[in-house]
C-alpha positions in Angstrom: 25.4 -11.3 -20.8 28.5 -11.6 -19.3 28.9 -10.5 -15.2 31.7 -9.4 -13.7 33.9 -11.1 -10.6 33.5 -9.8 -8.0 35.8 -9.1 -6.1 37.0 -11.4 -3.1 36.7 -9.3 -0.8 33.0 -8.9 -1.3 30.8 -8.5 2.2 28.7 -12.2 2.2 26.0 -11.2 4.8 24.5 -14.6 4.5 26.2 -17.5 3.4 25.5 -21.4 2.6 27.2 -23.9 0.5 27.1 -23.0 -3.0 25.8 -19.6 -2.9 26.1 -16.5 -0.3 23.9 -13.1 -0.4 25.7 -9.6 -0.2 24.4 -6.6 0.2 24.1 -4.5 -3.4 25.3 -1.3 -3.4 25.1 2.3 -5.4 28.4 0.6 -7.0 26.7 -2.5 -8.6 25.0 0.4 -10.5 26.1 -1.9 -14.1 25.6 -4.9 -13.1 22.3 -4.8 -12.2 21.3 -2.6 -15.3 22.3 -5.2 -17.2 20.9 -8.0 -15.4 17.3 -5.7 -15.5 17.8 -6.5 -19.5 18.6 -9.9 -19.7 15.6 -11.2 -22.2 14.8 -14.9 -19.5 15.2 -12.7 -17.0 12.5 -10.8 -17.9 9.8 -13.1 -19.0 10.5 -15.2 -16.2 9.8 -11.9 -13.4 7.2 -9.7 -15.9 9.5 -7.2 -16.0 7.9 -4.8 -19.0 9.2 -1.6 -17.8 12.2 0.3 -19.5 14.9 1.8 -17.3 18.3 3.7 -17.4 21.3 4.3 -15.9 20.0 7.0 -13.8 16.8 5.9 -12.5 18.3 2.3 -11.1 21.7 4.3 -9.9 18.8 6.5 -8.3 16.7 2.7 -7.0 19.5 1.0 -5.2 20.3 4.4 -4.0 16.8 4.8 -2.1 16.5 0.8 -1.4 20.1 2.0 1.0 17.3 4.4 3.6 14.5 1.8 2.5 13.7 -0.9 6.3 10.5 -2.5 4.0 12.8 -4.0 2.0 16.3 -6.4 1.8 18.0 -5.8 -1.4 20.3 -9.4 -1.8 23.1 -10.2 -4.4 23.1 -13.8 -4.9 27.0 -15.2 -5.7 28.8 -18.1 -6.5 30.6 -19.0 -3.4 33.7 -20.5 -5.3 33.9 -17.5 -7.9 31.5 -14.3 -6.8 30.6 -14.8 -10.1 27.1 -12.8 -9.7 24.2 -14.4 -10.8 21.3 -12.8 -10.0 19.0 -10.7 -6.9 16.9 -11.7 -4.2 14.7 -9.6 -1.8 13.0 -9.5 1.0 9.7 -6.8 0.3 6.7 -5.1 1.8 8.4 -5.9 5.5 5.1 -5.6 7.8 6.0 -6.1 11.7 3.1 -5.4 12.7 1.6 -7.9 11.3 5.2 -10.7 11.0 5.3 -10.6 7.2 6.3 -9.9 3.9 6.9 -10.3 0.2 9.8 -12.9 -1.2 11.4 -12.3 -4.6 14.5 -14.0 -7.0 15.9 -13.9 -9.9 18.7 -16.5 -10.9 19.6 -14.5 -14.7 21.2 -17.5 -17.0 20.0 -20.3 -17.3 22.9 -22.4 -17.0 23.4 -21.2 -14.0 19.0 -22.5 -13.1 18.6 -26.3 -11.9 21.6 -26.7 -9.8 19.9 -26.3 -6.7 21.9 -21.7 -6.7 18.0 -20.0 -5.9 17.0 -22.9 -3.9 20.1 -23.1 -1.3 19.2 -18.7 -1.0 15.6 -19.1 -0.9 17.0 -21.0 1.7 19.3 -18.5 3.3 16.8 -15.7 3.1 14.5 -17.1 4.4 16.4 -18.3 7.4 17.0 -14.0 8.5 13.3 -13.6 7.9 11.7 -16.4 10.1 15.3 -16.0 12.5 16.2 -12.7 12.3 13.2 -10.4 11.0 10.4 -12.6 13.1 8.2 -12.6 10.9 5.3 -15.6 10.5 4.7 -15.5 7.7 6.8 -15.5 3.6 4.4 -15.5 0.7 4.7 -14.7 -2.7 4.0 -14.5 -6.6 4.5 -17.2 -9.4 3.6 -16.9 -13.4 2.2 -19.5 -14.4 3.9 -20.5 -17.5 6.5 -20.3 -15.2 5.9 -24.4 -13.7 9.6 -24.8 -13.1 10.0 -21.8 -10.1 6.5 -23.2 -8.9 8.0 -26.7 -8.0 10.7 -25.1 -5.8 9.1 -23.5 -4.0 6.3 -26.3 -3.9 9.7 -28.2 -3.2 10.6 -25.6 -0.2 7.5 -25.7 1.1 5.6 -22.9 -0.5 2.1 -23.4 -0.8 -0.3 -22.1 -3.2 -2.8 -19.8 -2.0 -5.4 -18.8 -4.8 -4.6 -17.5 -8.5 -4.9 -14.0 -9.4 -6.0 -13.9 -13.6 -5.0 -12.5 -15.5 -3.2 -10.3 -13.8 0.4 -9.3 -16.3 0.0 -8.9 -20.3 2.8 -9.8 -20.8 4.1 -10.2 -24.6 0.5 -10.1 -26.9 -1.5 -13.3 -23.8 -2.9 -12.9 -20.2 -1.0 -15.2 -18.1 -2.6 -16.6 -14.4 -0.7 -15.1 -11.7 0.0 -17.9 -8.6 -0.1 -16.5 -4.5 1.9 -18.9 -2.9 3.2 -18.9 1.0 4.9 -20.4 3.5 4.3 -20.2 7.6 6.8 -19.8 10.5 5.8 -23.9 11.7 6.0 -25.2 8.4 9.8 -23.8 7.5 10.9 -25.2 10.2 8.7 -28.7 10.6 11.1 -29.1 7.0 14.2 -26.9 7.0 14.9 -26.4 10.9 18.2 -27.5 11.5 18.8 -30.7 14.3 20.8 -30.1 17.4 22.0 -33.8 18.6 
């Protein structure tokens, strides 16, 4: 699947060394529609439903009004190519918690640190700007590479939701992981001289 190159004027909401995160807009409907039908992304995220472009447009339109989530596209700094998306969801200001999810679409973009950098950018935003205390995620047991990356980022396994996903004629466990603000800061806080 070829993803469209975004214009150099793309807003860089959160910027790292290799990638930046930018807001998604209604102009991204076609791009997001194509991303949702990438076979490997669907498998790794457990996406089973099908969507029309109109449904995607309405979904993105709703996200512009939704204060309980932050949905961003992941783009390469050097080329502006969109390689995936990332979101903080179910933001709960009272309990200072949220869940995070990420998808990198193409296998040739995986294993290069792009996802880790995107996760760190959004976690820094969550803990440092949104004042979150806890960020959690779910990962399917067959996605061992992602679990390894999440553990390297400081997420700890909390539990197993047994056979929570029925995908491709089989049931799969979902692993619940989380990181607390102080754990994140101990691992990733930038040292100032």
